[in-house]
Structures are given as structure tokens and as C-alpha cells.
PyMOL commands that place a pseudoatom at each C-alpha (Angstrom):
pseudoatom trace, name=CA, resn=MET, resi=1, chain=A, elem=C, hetatm=0, pos=[0.000, 0.000, 0.000]
pseudoatom trace, name=CA, resn=SER, resi=2, chain=A, elem=C, hetatm=0, pos=[1.284, 3.468, -0.842]
pseudoatom trace, name=CA, resn=THR, resi=3, chain=A, elem=C, hetatm=0, pos=[1.894, 5.708, 2.101]
pseudoatom trace, name=CA, resn=VAL, resi=4, chain=A, elem=C, hetatm=0, pos=[2.359, 9.375, 2.803]
pseudoatom trace, name=CA, resn=GLN, resi=5, chain=A, elem=C, hetatm=0, pos=[5.324, 10.067, 5.062]
pseudoatom trace, name=CA, resn=GLY, resi=6, chain=A, elem=C, hetatm=0, pos=[5.777, 13.286, 6.972]
pseudoatom trace, name=CA, resn=THR, resi=7, chain=A, elem=C, hetatm=0, pos=[5.511, 15.019, 10.285]
pseudoatom trace, name=CA, resn=SER, resi=8, chain=A, elem=C, hetatm=0, pos=[2.453, 16.628, 11.756]
pseudoatom trace, name=CA, resn=SER, resi=9, chain=A, elem=C, hetatm=0, pos=[2.609, 20.423, 11.578]
pseudoatom trace, name=CA, resn=THR, resi=10, chain=A, elem=C, hetatm=0, pos=[-0.334, 21.156, 13.868]
pseudoatom trace, name=CA, resn=THR, resi=11, chain=A, elem=C, hetatm=0, pos=[1.482, 20.515, 17.148]
pseudoatom trace, name=CA, resn=GLY, resi=12, chain=A, elem=C, hetatm=0, pos=[4.628, 22.291, 15.958]
pseudoatom trace, name=CA, resn=THR, resi=13, chain=A, elem=C, hetatm=0, pos=[2.658, 25.350, 14.859]
pseudoatom trace, name=CA, resn=THR, resi=14, chain=A, elem=C, hetatm=0, pos=[0.762, 25.554, 18.143]
pseudoatom trace, name=CA, resn=SER, resi=15, chain=A, elem=C, hetatm=0, pos=[3.932, 25.186, 20.187]
pseudoatom trace, name=CA, resn=SER, resi=16, chain=A, elem=C, hetatm=0, pos=[5.774, 27.757, 18.090]
pseudoatom trace, name=CA, resn=GLY, resi=17, chain=A, elem=C, hetatm=0, pos=[2.881, 30.200, 18.277]
pseudoatom trace, name=CA, resn=THR, resi=18, chain=A, elem=C, hetatm=0, pos=[2.622, 29.797, 22.056]
pseudoatom trace, name=CA, resn=THR, resi=19, chain=A, elem=C, hetatm=0, pos=[6.372, 30.295, 22.517]
pseudoatom trace, name=CA, resn=ALA, resi=20, chain=A, elem=C, hetatm=0, pos=[6.386, 33.425, 20.347]
pseudoatom trace, name=CA, resn=THR, resi=21, chain=A, elem=C, hetatm=0, pos=[3.389, 34.859, 22.220]
pseudoatom trace, name=CA, resn=SER, resi=22, chain=A, elem=C, hetatm=0, pos=[5.063, 34.172, 25.583]
pseudoatom trace, name=CA, resn=THR, resi=23, chain=A, elem=C, hetatm=0, pos=[8.249, 35.895, 24.385]
pseudoatom trace, name=CA, resn=VAL, resi=24, chain=A, elem=C, hetatm=0, pos=[6.360, 38.995, 23.274]
pseudoatom trace, name=CA, resn=GLN, resi=25, chain=A, elem=C, hetatm=0, pos=[4.404, 39.140, 26.544]
pseudoatom trace, name=CA, resn=SER, resi=26, chain=A, elem=C, hetatm=0, pos=[7.605, 38.699, 28.584]
pseudoatom trace, name=CA, resn=THR, resi=27, chain=A, elem=C, hetatm=0, pos=[9.285, 41.543, 26.695]
pseudoatom trace, name=CA, resn=GLU, resi=28, chain=A, elem=C, hetatm=0, pos=[6.317, 43.840, 27.319]
pseudoatom trace, name=CA, resn=ASP, resi=29, chain=A, elem=C, hetatm=0, pos=[6.232, 42.953, 31.025]
pseudoatom trace, name=CA, resn=ARG, resi=30, chain=A, elem=C, hetatm=0, pos=[9.949, 43.649, 31.481]
pseudoatom trace, name=CA, resn=PHE, resi=31, chain=A, elem=C, hetatm=0, pos=[9.681, 46.984, 29.688]
pseudoatom trace, name=CA, resn=LEU, resi=32, chain=A, elem=C, hetatm=0, pos=[6.714, 48.142, 31.783]
pseudoatom trace, name=CA, resn=LYS, resi=33, chain=A, elem=C, hetatm=0, pos=[8.409, 47.087, 35.045]
pseudoatom trace, name=CA, resn=LEU, resi=34, chain=A, elem=C, hetatm=0, pos=[11.567, 48.985, 34.118]
pseudoatom trace, name=CA, resn=LEU, resi=35, chain=A, elem=C, hetatm=0, pos=[9.564, 52.040, 33.090]
pseudoatom trace, name=CA, resn=VAL, resi=36, chain=A, elem=C, hetatm=0, pos=[7.523, 52.067, 36.322]
pseudoatom trace, name=CA, resn=THR, resi=37, chain=A, elem=C, hetatm=0, pos=[10.690, 51.578, 38.422]
pseudoatom trace, name=CA, resn=GLN, resi=38, chain=A, elem=C, hetatm=0, pos=[12.412, 54.368, 36.521]
pseudoatom trace, name=CA, resn=MET, resi=39, chain=A, elem=C, hetatm=0, pos=[9.476, 56.728, 37.078]
pseudoatom trace, name=CA, resn=LYS, resi=40, chain=A, elem=C, hetatm=0, pos=[9.305, 55.881, 40.800]
pseudoatom trace, name=CA, resn=ASN, resi=41, chain=A, elem=C, hetatm=0, pos=[12.975, 56.606, 41.292]
pseudoatom trace, name=CA, resn=GLN, resi=42, chain=A, elem=C, hetatm=0, pos=[13.329, 59.601, 38.994]
pseudoatom trace, name=CA, resn=ASP, resi=43, chain=A, elem=C, hetatm=0, pos=[14.922, 62.813, 40.199]
pseudoatom trace, name=CA, resn=PRO, resi=44, chain=A, elem=C, hetatm=0, pos=[12.122, 65.328, 40.911]
pseudoatom trace, name=CA, resn=LEU, resi=45, chain=A, elem=C, hetatm=0, pos=[14.430, 68.099, 39.734]
pseudoatom trace, name=CA, resn=ASN, resi=46, chain=A, elem=C, hetatm=0, pos=[15.276, 66.216, 36.536]
pseudoatom trace, name=CA, resn=PRO, resi=47, chain=A, elem=C, hetatm=0, pos=[12.177, 64.215, 35.545]
pseudoatom trace, name=CA, resn=LEU, resi=48, chain=A, elem=C, hetatm=0, pos=[11.986, 61.823, 32.608]
pseudoatom trace, name=CA, resn=ASP, resi=49, chain=A, elem=C, hetatm=0, pos=[11.688, 63.402, 29.188]
pseudoatom trace, name=CA, resn=ASN, resi=50, chain=A, elem=C, hetatm=0, pos=[8.217, 62.657, 27.778]
pseudoatom trace, name=CA, resn=ALA, resi=51, chain=A, elem=C, hetatm=0, pos=[9.680, 62.457, 24.273]
pseudoatom trace, name=CA, resn=GLN, resi=52, chain=A, elem=C, hetatm=0, pos=[12.130, 59.735, 25.347]
pseudoatom trace, name=CA, resn=VAL, resi=53, chain=A, elem=C, hetatm=0, pos=[9.385, 57.719, 27.049]
pseudoatom trace, name=CA, resn=THR, resi=54, chain=A, elem=C, hetatm=0, pos=[7.191, 58.017, 23.957]
pseudoatom trace, name=CA, resn=SER, resi=55, chain=A, elem=C, hetatm=0, pos=[10.098, 56.954, 21.720]
pseudoatom trace, name=CA, resn=GLN, resi=56, chain=A, elem=C, hetatm=0, pos=[10.820, 53.906, 23.885]
pseudoatom trace, name=CA, resn=MET, resi=57, chain=A, elem=C, hetatm=0, pos=[7.173, 52.842, 23.832]
pseudoatom trace, name=CA, resn=ALA, resi=58, chain=A, elem=C, hetatm=0, pos=[7.087, 53.262, 20.042]
pseudoatom trace, name=CA, resn=GLN, resi=59, chain=A, elem=C, hetatm=0, pos=[10.151, 51.036, 19.709]
pseudoatom trace, name=CA, resn=LEU, resi=60, chain=A, elem=C, hetatm=0, pos=[8.556, 48.389, 21.912]
pseudoatom trace, name=CA, resn=SER, resi=61, chain=A, elem=C, hetatm=0, pos=[5.394, 48.535, 19.798]
pseudoatom trace, name=CA, resn=THR, resi=62, chain=A, elem=C, hetatm=0, pos=[7.473, 48.030, 16.639]
pseudoatom trace, name=CA, resn=VAL, resi=63, chain=A, elem=C, hetatm=0, pos=[9.312, 45.014, 18.090]
pseudoatom trace, name=CA, resn=THR, resi=64, chain=A, elem=C, hetatm=0, pos=[6.047, 43.509, 19.314]
pseudoatom trace, name=CA, resn=GLY, resi=65, chain=A, elem=C, hetatm=0, pos=[4.469, 43.985, 15.886]
pseudoatom trace, name=CA, resn=ILE, resi=66, chain=A, elem=C, hetatm=0, pos=[7.386, 42.282, 14.163]
pseudoatom trace, name=CA, resn=GLU, resi=67, chain=A, elem=C, hetatm=0, pos=[7.205, 39.305, 16.554]
pseudoatom trace, name=CA, resn=LYS, resi=68, chain=A, elem=C, hetatm=0, pos=[3.485, 38.905, 15.890]
pseudoatom trace, name=CA, resn=LEU, resi=69, chain=A, elem=C, hetatm=0, pos=[4.062, 39.176, 12.136]
pseudoatom trace, name=CA, resn=ASN, resi=70, chain=A, elem=C, hetatm=0, pos=[6.748, 36.469, 12.293]
pseudoatom trace, name=CA, resn=THR, resi=71, chain=A, elem=C, hetatm=0, pos=[4.381, 34.210, 14.237]
pseudoatom trace, name=CA, resn=ALA, resi=72, chain=A, elem=C, hetatm=0, pos=[1.648, 34.713, 11.628]
pseudoatom trace, name=CA, resn=LEU, resi=73, chain=A, elem=C, hetatm=0, pos=[4.065, 33.991, 8.762]
pseudoatom trace, name=CA, resn=GLN, resi=74, chain=A, elem=C, hetatm=0, pos=[5.285, 30.803, 10.450]
pseudoatom trace, name=CA, resn=ALA, resi=75, chain=A, elem=C, hetatm=0, pos=[1.708, 29.614, 10.875]
pseudoatom trace, name=CA, resn=MET, resi=76, chain=A, elem=C, hetatm=0, pos=[0.960, 30.370, 7.205]
pseudoatom trace, name=CA, resn=SER, resi=77, chain=A, elem=C, hetatm=0, pos=[4.124, 28.556, 6.100]
pseudoatom trace, name=CA, resn=SER, resi=78, chain=A, elem=C, hetatm=0, pos=[3.234, 25.441, 8.111]
pseudoatom trace, name=CA, resn=SER, resi=79, chain=A, elem=C, hetatm=0, pos=[-0.306, 25.474, 6.737]
pseudoatom trace, name=CA, resn=PHE, resi=80, chain=A, elem=C, hetatm=0, pos=[0.961, 25.825, 3.158]
pseudoatom trace, name=CA, resn=ALA, resi=81, chain=A, elem=C, hetatm=0, pos=[3.441, 22.959, 3.603]
pseudoatom trace, name=CA, resn=SER, resi=82, chain=A, elem=C, hetatm=0, pos=[0.705, 20.664, 4.927]
pseudoatom trace, name=CA, resn=SER, resi=83, chain=A, elem=C, hetatm=0, pos=[-1.604, 21.602, 2.066]
pseudoatom trace, name=CA, resn=GLN, resi=84, chain=A, elem=C, hetatm=0, pos=[1.166, 20.997, -0.472]
pseudoatom trace, name=CA, resn=SER, resi=85, chain=A, elem=C, hetatm=0, pos=[1.860, 17.575, 1.039]
pseudoatom trace, name=CA, resn=LEU, resi=86, chain=A, elem=C, hetatm=0, pos=[-1.799, 16.559, 0.820]
pseudoatom trace, name=CA, resn=GLN, resi=87, chain=A, elem=C, hetatm=0, pos=[-1.952, 17.660, -2.821]
pseudoatom trace, name=CA, resn=ALA, resi=88, chain=A, elem=C, hetatm=0, pos=[1.241, 15.767, -3.608]
pseudoatom trace, name=CA, resn=ALA, resi=89, chain=A, elem=C, hetatm=0, pos=[-0.290, 12.617, -2.071]
pseudoatom trace, name=CA, resn=GLY, resi=90, chain=A, elem=C, hetatm=0, pos=[-2.602, 12.535, -5.095]
pseudoatom trace, name=CA, resn=MET, resi=91, chain=A, elem=C, hetatm=0, pos=[0.477, 11.806, -7.230]
pseudoatom trace, name=CA, resn=ILE, resi=92, chain=A, elem=C, hetatm=0, pos=[1.113, 8.434, -5.547]
pseudoatom trace, name=CA, resn=GLY, resi=93, chain=A, elem=C, hetatm=0, pos=[0.937, 5.688, -8.149]
pseudoatom trace, name=CA, resn=ARG, resi=94, chain=A, elem=C, hetatm=0, pos=[1.371, 8.124, -11.044]
pseudoatom trace, name=CA, resn=SER, resi=95, chain=A, elem=C, hetatm=0, pos=[4.424, 8.610, -13.263]
pseudoatom trace, name=CA, resn=VAL, resi=96, chain=A, elem=C, hetatm=0, pos=[6.450, 11.809, -13.193]
pseudoatom trace, name=CA, resn=LEU, resi=97, chain=A, elem=C, hetatm=0, pos=[9.049, 13.180, -15.600]
pseudoatom trace, name=CA, resn=SER, resi=98, chain=A, elem=C, hetatm=0, pos=[12.046, 14.735, -13.897]
pseudoatom trace, name=CA, resn=PRO, resi=99, chain=A, elem=C, hetatm=0, pos=[15.784, 15.314, -14.555]
pseudoatom trace, name=CA, resn=GLY, resi=100, chain=A, elem=C, hetatm=0, pos=[17.675, 12.017, -14.592]
pseudoatom trace, name=CA, resn=SER, resi=101, chain=A, elem=C, hetatm=0, pos=[19.535, 9.567, -16.821]
pseudoatom trace, name=CA, resn=SER, resi=102, chain=A, elem=C, hetatm=0, pos=[17.871, 6.318, -15.720]
pseudoatom trace, name=CA, resn=LEU, resi=103, chain=A, elem=C, hetatm=0, pos=[15.380, 4.298, -17.728]
pseudoatom trace, name=CA, resn=SER, resi=104, chain=A, elem=C, hetatm=0, pos=[13.098, 1.593, -16.362]
pseudoatom trace, name=CA, resn=LEU, resi=105, chain=A, elem=C, hetatm=0, pos=[12.349, -1.287, -18.745]
pseudoatom trace, name=CA, resn=GLN, resi=106, chain=A, elem=C, hetatm=0, pos=[9.135, -3.074, -17.777]
pseudoatom trace, name=CA, resn=SER, resi=107, chain=A, elem=C, hetatm=0, pos=[7.450, -5.694, -19.983]
pseudoatom trace, name=CA, resn=GLY, resi=108, chain=A, elem=C, hetatm=0, pos=[9.265, -4.508, -23.077]
pseudoatom trace, name=CA, resn=ASN, resi=109, chain=A, elem=C, hetatm=0, pos=[8.580, -0.821, -22.567]
pseudoatom trace, name=CA, resn=GLY, resi=110, chain=A, elem=C, hetatm=0, pos=[10.961, 1.922, -21.457]
pseudoatom trace, name=CA, resn=VAL, resi=111, chain=A, elem=C, hetatm=0, pos=[10.561, 5.693, -21.733]
pseudoatom trace, name=CA, resn=GLY, resi=112, chain=A, elem=C, hetatm=0, pos=[13.028, 8.545, -21.395]
pseudoatom trace, name=CA, resn=GLY, resi=113, chain=A, elem=C, hetatm=0, pos=[13.604, 12.041, -22.668]
pseudoatom trace, name=CA, resn=PHE, resi=114, chain=A, elem=C, hetatm=0, pos=[15.928, 14.996, -23.050]
pseudoatom trace, name=CA, resn=THR, resi=115, chain=A, elem=C, hetatm=0, pos=[15.794, 18.740, -23.619]
pseudoatom trace, name=CA, resn=LEU, resi=116, chain=A, elem=C, hetatm=0, pos=[17.431, 20.463, -26.584]
pseudoatom trace, name=CA, resn=ALA, resi=117, chain=A, elem=C, hetatm=0, pos=[18.520, 24.085, -26.391]
pseudoatom trace, name=CA, resn=GLN, resi=118, chain=A, elem=C, hetatm=0, pos=[18.550, 24.262, -30.215]
pseudoatom trace, name=CA, resn=ASP, resi=119, chain=A, elem=C, hetatm=0, pos=[17.440, 22.361, -33.312]
pseudoatom trace, name=CA, resn=VAL, resi=120, chain=A, elem=C, hetatm=0, pos=[19.672, 19.430, -34.277]
pseudoatom trace, name=CA, resn=ASP, resi=121, chain=A, elem=C, hetatm=0, pos=[20.201, 17.375, -37.434]
pseudoatom trace, name=CA, resn=HIS, resi=122, chain=A, elem=C, hetatm=0, pos=[20.714, 14.136, -35.525]
pseudoatom trace, name=CA, resn=ALA, resi=123, chain=A, elem=C, hetatm=0, pos=[19.954, 12.936, -32.002]
pseudoatom trace, name=CA, resn=VAL, resi=124, chain=A, elem=C, hetatm=0, pos=[21.189, 9.484, -31.003]
pseudoatom trace, name=CA, resn=VAL, resi=125, chain=A, elem=C, hetatm=0, pos=[20.046, 7.650, -27.864]
pseudoatom trace, name=CA, resn=THR, resi=126, chain=A, elem=C, hetatm=0, pos=[22.503, 5.148, -26.382]
pseudoatom trace, name=CA, resn=ILE, resi=127, chain=A, elem=C, hetatm=0, pos=[21.202, 2.768, -23.720]
pseudoatom trace, name=CA, resn=LYS, resi=128, chain=A, elem=C, hetatm=0, pos=[23.597, 0.956, -21.380]
pseudoatom trace, name=CA, resn=ASP, resi=129, chain=A, elem=C, hetatm=0, pos=[23.229, -1.762, -18.752]
pseudoatom trace, name=CA, resn=LYS, resi=130, chain=A, elem=C, hetatm=0, pos=[24.463, -1.523, -15.149]
pseudoatom trace, name=CA, resn=ALA, resi=131, chain=A, elem=C, hetatm=0, pos=[27.947, -2.621, -16.215]
pseudoatom trace, name=CA, resn=GLY, resi=132, chain=A, elem=C, hetatm=0, pos=[28.152, 0.215, -18.739]
pseudoatom trace, name=CA, resn=ASN, resi=133, chain=A, elem=C, hetatm=0, pos=[27.793, -2.018, -21.796]
pseudoatom trace, name=CA, resn=VAL, resi=134, chain=A, elem=C, hetatm=0, pos=[25.867, -0.590, -24.747]
pseudoatom trace, name=CA, resn=VAL, resi=135, chain=A, elem=C, hetatm=0, pos=[22.725, -2.683, -25.335]
pseudoatom trace, name=CA, resn=HIS, resi=136, chain=A, elem=C, hetatm=0, pos=[20.907, -0.460, -27.817]
pseudoatom trace, name=CA, resn=SER, resi=137, chain=A, elem=C, hetatm=0, pos=[21.416, 2.667, -29.922]
pseudoatom trace, name=CA, resn=LYS, resi=138, chain=A, elem=C, hetatm=0, pos=[18.677, 4.592, -31.678]
pseudoatom trace, name=CA, resn=ASP, resi=139, chain=A, elem=C, hetatm=0, pos=[19.062, 7.414, -34.221]
pseudoatom trace, name=CA, resn=MET, resi=140, chain=A, elem=C, hetatm=0, pos=[16.078, 9.726, -33.789]
pseudoatom trace, name=CA, resn=GLY, resi=141, chain=A, elem=C, hetatm=0, pos=[17.048, 11.933, -36.717]
pseudoatom trace, name=CA, resn=ALA, resi=142, chain=A, elem=C, hetatm=0, pos=[16.408, 15.663, -36.736]
pseudoatom trace, name=CA, resn=GLN, resi=143, chain=A, elem=C, hetatm=0, pos=[14.748, 17.156, -33.648]
pseudoatom trace, name=CA, resn=LYS, resi=144, chain=A, elem=C, hetatm=0, pos=[13.417, 20.575, -32.721]
pseudoatom trace, name=CA, resn=THR, resi=145, chain=A, elem=C, hetatm=0, pos=[14.289, 22.712, -29.703]
pseudoatom trace, name=CA, resn=GLY, resi=146, chain=A, elem=C, hetatm=0, pos=[12.541, 21.683, -26.490]
pseudoatom trace, name=CA, resn=ASP, resi=147, chain=A, elem=C, hetatm=0, pos=[11.670, 18.449, -24.713]
pseudoatom trace, name=CA, resn=VAL, resi=148, chain=A, elem=C, hetatm=0, pos=[12.022, 15.250, -26.766]
pseudoatom trace, name=CA, resn=MET, resi=149, chain=A, elem=C, hetatm=0, pos=[10.610, 11.926, -25.588]
pseudoatom trace, name=CA, resn=PHE, resi=150, chain=A, elem=C, hetatm=0, pos=[11.657, 8.476, -26.781]
pseudoatom trace, name=CA, resn=SER, resi=151, chain=A, elem=C, hetatm=0, pos=[10.576, 4.895, -26.114]
pseudoatom trace, name=CA, resn=TRP, resi=152, chain=A, elem=C, hetatm=0, pos=[12.466, 1.611, -26.135]
pseudoatom trace, name=CA, resn=ASP, resi=153, chain=A, elem=C, hetatm=0, pos=[10.830, -1.743, -26.813]
pseudoatom trace, name=CA, resn=GLY, resi=154, chain=A, elem=C, hetatm=0, pos=[13.525, -3.645, -24.929]
pseudoatom trace, name=CA, resn=LYS, resi=155, chain=A, elem=C, hetatm=0, pos=[15.219, -5.032, -28.040]
pseudoatom trace, name=CA, resn=THR, resi=156, chain=A, elem=C, hetatm=0, pos=[19.020, -4.997, -28.034]
pseudoatom trace, name=CA, resn=ASP, resi=157, chain=A, elem=C, hetatm=0, pos=[21.099, -4.166, -31.118]
pseudoatom trace, name=CA, resn=SER, resi=158, chain=A, elem=C, hetatm=0, pos=[21.439, -7.918, -31.720]
pseudoatom trace, name=CA, resn=GLY, resi=159, chain=A, elem=C, hetatm=0, pos=[17.659, -8.339, -31.717]
pseudoatom trace, name=CA, resn=ALA, resi=160, chain=A, elem=C, hetatm=0, pos=[17.456, -10.137, -28.368]
pseudoatom trace, name=CA, resn=ALA, resi=161, chain=A, elem=C, hetatm=0, pos=[15.039, -9.088, -25.627]
pseudoatom trace, name=CA, resn=ALA, resi=162, chain=A, elem=C, hetatm=0, pos=[16.752, -7.247, -22.788]
pseudoatom trace, name=CA, resn=PRO, resi=163, chain=A, elem=C, hetatm=0, pos=[15.672, -8.232, -19.262]
pseudoatom trace, name=CA, resn=ASP, resi=164, chain=A, elem=C, hetatm=0, pos=[13.473, -5.873, -17.273]
pseudoatom trace, name=CA, resn=GLY, resi=165, chain=A, elem=C, hetatm=0, pos=[15.347, -3.534, -14.974]
pseudoatom trace, name=CA, resn=ILE, resi=166, chain=A, elem=C, hetatm=0, pos=[16.986, -0.144, -14.668]
pseudoatom trace, name=CA, resn=TYR, resi=167, chain=A, elem=C, hetatm=0, pos=[19.249, 1.080, -17.481]
pseudoatom trace, name=CA, resn=LYS, resi=168, chain=A, elem=C, hetatm=0, pos=[21.205, 4.263, -18.153]
pseudoatom trace, name=CA, resn=PHE, resi=169, chain=A, elem=C, hetatm=0, pos=[20.974, 6.331, -21.307]
pseudoatom trace, name=CA, resn=GLU, resi=170, chain=A, elem=C, hetatm=0, pos=[23.042, 9.011, -23.000]
pseudoatom trace, name=CA, resn=ILE, resi=171, chain=A, elem=C, hetatm=0, pos=[22.264, 11.461, -25.789]
pseudoatom trace, name=CA, resn=SER, resi=172, chain=A, elem=C, hetatm=0, pos=[24.600, 12.652, -28.545]
pseudoatom trace, name=CA, resn=ALA, resi=173, chain=A, elem=C, hetatm=0, pos=[23.478, 15.349, -30.967]
pseudoatom trace, name=CA, resn=LEU, resi=174, chain=A, elem=C, hetatm=0, pos=[24.847, 16.991, -34.109]
pseudoatom trace, name=CA, resn=GLN, resi=175, chain=A, elem=C, hetatm=0, pos=[23.966, 20.225, -35.862]
pseudoatom trace, name=CA, resn=GLY, resi=176, chain=A, elem=C, hetatm=0, pos=[25.755, 21.052, -39.120]
pseudoatom trace, name=CA, resn=GLY, resi=177, chain=A, elem=C, hetatm=0, pos=[28.363, 18.402, -38.381]
pseudoatom trace, name=CA, resn=GLN, resi=178, chain=A, elem=C, hetatm=0, pos=[29.152, 19.950, -35.000]
pseudoatom trace, name=CA, resn=LYS, resi=179, chain=A, elem=C, hetatm=0, pos=[28.452, 18.301, -31.663]
pseudoatom trace, name=CA, resn=VAL, resi=180, chain=A, elem=C, hetatm=0, pos=[25.693, 19.865, -29.565]
pseudoatom trace, name=CA, resn=LYS, resi=181, chain=A, elem=C, hetatm=0, pos=[25.916, 19.461, -25.798]
pseudoatom trace, name=CA, resn=VAL, resi=182, chain=A, elem=C, hetatm=0, pos=[22.844, 17.850, -24.228]
pseudoatom trace, name=CA, resn=ASP, resi=183, chain=A, elem=C, hetatm=0, pos=[22.848, 18.087, -20.432]
pseudoatom trace, name=CA, resn=ASN, resi=184, chain=A, elem=C, hetatm=0, pos=[19.167, 17.982, -19.567]
pseudoatom trace, name=CA, resn=LEU, resi=185, chain=A, elem=C, hetatm=0, pos=[18.201, 14.312, -19.568]
pseudoatom trace, name=CA, resn=LEU, resi=186, chain=A, elem=C, hetatm=0, pos=[14.717, 13.334, -18.400]
pseudoatom trace, name=CA, resn=SER, resi=187, chain=A, elem=C, hetatm=0, pos=[13.639, 10.139, -16.646]
pseudoatom trace, name=CA, resn=LEU, resi=188, chain=A, elem=C, hetatm=0, pos=[10.217, 8.699, -15.954]
pseudoatom trace, name=CA, resn=GLY, resi=189, chain=A, elem=C, hetatm=0, pos=[9.539, 7.305, -12.492]
pseudoatom trace, name=CA, resn=THR, resi=190, chain=A, elem=C, hetatm=0, pos=[6.505, 6.084, -10.547]
pseudoatom trace, name=CA, resn=VAL, resi=191, chain=A, elem=C, hetatm=0, pos=[5.712, 7.800, -7.244]
pseudoatom trace, name=CA, resn=ALA, resi=192, chain=A, elem=C, hetatm=0, pos=[5.580, 5.329, -4.351]
pseudoatom trace, name=CA, resn=SER, resi=193, chain=A, elem=C, hetatm=0, pos=[5.221, 7.769, -1.454]
pseudoatom trace, name=CA, resn=VAL, resi=194, chain=A, elem=C, hetatm=0, pos=[5.462, 11.421, -0.456]
pseudoatom trace, name=CA, resn=SER, resi=195, chain=A, elem=C, hetatm=0, pos=[7.634, 12.922, 2.279]
pseudoatom trace, name=CA, resn=LEU, resi=196, chain=A, elem=C, hetatm=0, pos=[7.333, 16.317, 3.958]
pseudoatom trace, name=CA, resn=GLY, resi=197, chain=A, elem=C, hetatm=0, pos=[10.641, 17.665, 5.268]
pseudoatom trace, name=CA, resn=THR, resi=198, chain=A, elem=C, hetatm=0, pos=[12.328, 20.937, 6.117]
pseudoatom trace, name=CA, resn=THR, resi=199, chain=A, elem=C, hetatm=0, pos=[13.063, 21.609, 2.442]
pseudoatom trace, name=CA, resn=GLY, resi=200, chain=A, elem=C, hetatm=0, pos=[9.493, 20.952, 1.300]
pseudoatom trace, name=CA, resn=VAL, resi=201, chain=A, elem=C, hetatm=0, pos=[7.674, 18.069, -0.388]
pseudoatom trace, name=CA, resn=THR, resi=202, chain=A, elem=C, hetatm=0, pos=[9.694, 15.168, -1.804]
pseudoatom trace, name=CA, resn=LEU, resi=203, chain=A, elem=C, hetatm=0, pos=[8.382, 12.446, -4.114]
pseudoatom trace, name=CA, resn=ASN, resi=204, chain=A, elem=C, hetatm=0, pos=[9.896, 9.001, -3.560]
pseudoatom trace, name=CA, resn=THR, resi=205, chain=A, elem=C, hetatm=0, pos=[10.065, 7.173, -6.900]
pseudoatom trace, name=CA, resn=ASP, resi=206, chain=A, elem=C, hetatm=0, pos=[11.191, 3.763, -8.096]
pseudoatom trace, name=CA, resn=VAL, resi=207, chain=A, elem=C, hetatm=0, pos=[13.595, 5.003, -10.781]
pseudoatom trace, name=CA, resn=LEU, resi=208, chain=A, elem=C, hetatm=0, pos=[14.578, 8.533, -9.793]
pseudoatom trace, name=CA, resn=GLY, resi=209, chain=A, elem=C, hetatm=0, pos=[14.784, 8.047, -6.051]
pseudoatom trace, name=CA, resn=ALA, resi=210, chain=A, elem=C, hetatm=0, pos=[13.810, 11.122, -4.032]
pseudoatom trace, name=CA, resn=VAL, resi=211, chain=A, elem=C, hetatm=0, pos=[12.677, 13.999, -6.253]
pseudoatom trace, name=CA, resn=ASP, resi=212, chain=A, elem=C, hetatm=0, pos=[11.873, 17.548, -5.181]
pseudoatom trace, name=CA, resn=VAL, resi=213, chain=A, elem=C, hetatm=0, pos=[8.314, 18.239, -6.317]
pseudoatom trace, name=CA, resn=SER, resi=214, chain=A, elem=C, hetatm=0, pos=[9.459, 21.548, -7.828]
pseudoatom trace, name=CA, resn=LYS, resi=215, chain=A, elem=C, hetatm=0, pos=[11.667, 19.651, -10.327]
pseudoatom trace, name=CA, resn=VAL, resi=216, chain=A, elem=C, hetatm=0, pos=[8.814, 17.628, -11.842]
pseudoatom trace, name=CA, resn=LYS, resi=217, chain=A, elem=C, hetatm=0, pos=[8.262, 18.620, -15.479]
pseudoatom trace, name=CA, resn=GLN, resi=218, chain=A, elem=C, hetatm=0, pos=[5.272, 16.438, -16.312]
pseudoatom trace, name=CA, resn=ILE, resi=219, chain=A, elem=C, hetatm=0, pos=[2.820, 14.113, -14.582]
pseudoatom trace, name=CA, resn=PHE, resi=220, chain=A, elem=C, hetatm=0, pos=[1.306, 11.126, -16.379]
for i in range(1, 220): cmd.bond("trace and resi %d" % i, "trace and resi %d" % (i + 1))
show_as sticks, trace
zoom trace
């Protein structure tokens, strides 16, 4: 059964909010006690300057306002993270396209992709096994700028059926006889679970491993 992994944000938010409120209240109490003590012990011939007292109270008000704003932002951030995690849970069992050079062959079907920064005359896909041996090469011909998807039926260059499993692929491209660098490879993985951590929502996939949800290009 697919599961959603994460930590509850409700308790953390409540605790954080309570701590922040206590800090603000403690600061206000200390300020008022110091002010009252200062007024009680002031020199009658040299009383406190009203302007200074007003300035100090304004500064306290500003600090208090900032503390309350920070508390509100933390609560909003925790709420957003929880909402994002619940939405990501709907991706469990679905396939996602994300940066990677791995290809999963299942029942004679494997899918991968790459991104071209310019048009090319030739794009060649080279698929290798875990040992680094080339099992299949495919010339995809001319391709346009943008994302390019390809599929592999599991047949090796010798015509034999490759066993199911995880393979690696590389892309070489030519434009006008010159090599074109292709760095952005795309892999397809199935989401098994979702994790909520300090850096945000992470999708745990079978092929890609842990993937930051922000790096997902397509969902199938």
C-alpha cells in the first residue's frame, strides 16, 4: 500500500505560536516594570523626558508587531506545507518526468527524454546496462528545440530481448556536423510515497529516487 510520510505540523505550529506569544508578553512585562521603576525613582528636579518615554514605547510597539508578524508567517508557512503535502499525495501511483539519466524497462517498454537548447540534425540515444555495456542505440534523426521523448521496446542491437530492470541512457546530438551538448536528460519514475521535510515536499520514486516536487516537469 502506498503511504504518505511526513511530520504533523499542527502541534509544531501551536507550540511555536505559544512560545512566540510568551516571548512577546515577557518583553512587554519587562519593559513596563523597568519604566515604572524608573518613574518611581526619577529625580524630581530632573524628571523623565516625555519624548524619550514616547520613543521607547514606540520602539517596543514596533518590536512587538514584528514578533506577531513572524508568528503569523510561520503559521501560514506550516499550513501551506501541509496543504502541499496533501496535494502531492494525489500523485502516488502516477508517473512523473524529472531530470535524470535512468530508464526503467518493464514488460518490453521503457521511456526517457531529453531537452534540446537548439534544433539538431541528428539525435542518437545510447542505452547501457548496469555494467556500462551498450545494449541499444537509436538514431532519432532531426529534432526541434525543447523536450524530446523516446521509447524503447527492450530489443538490443542484436535483436534479443533485454531483461526488465533499470538502465542508463546518453544522448549525442549533431547540428551542421558539430556536436551539440545535451545536459538535460529526463527520466520517468513512478511515485511510491510522499515525504514532507524541512526543504518541502519530496516524491519518492522507483527510478529517480527522491525527487523535489518543484523539479517535476510532467505528470502522467
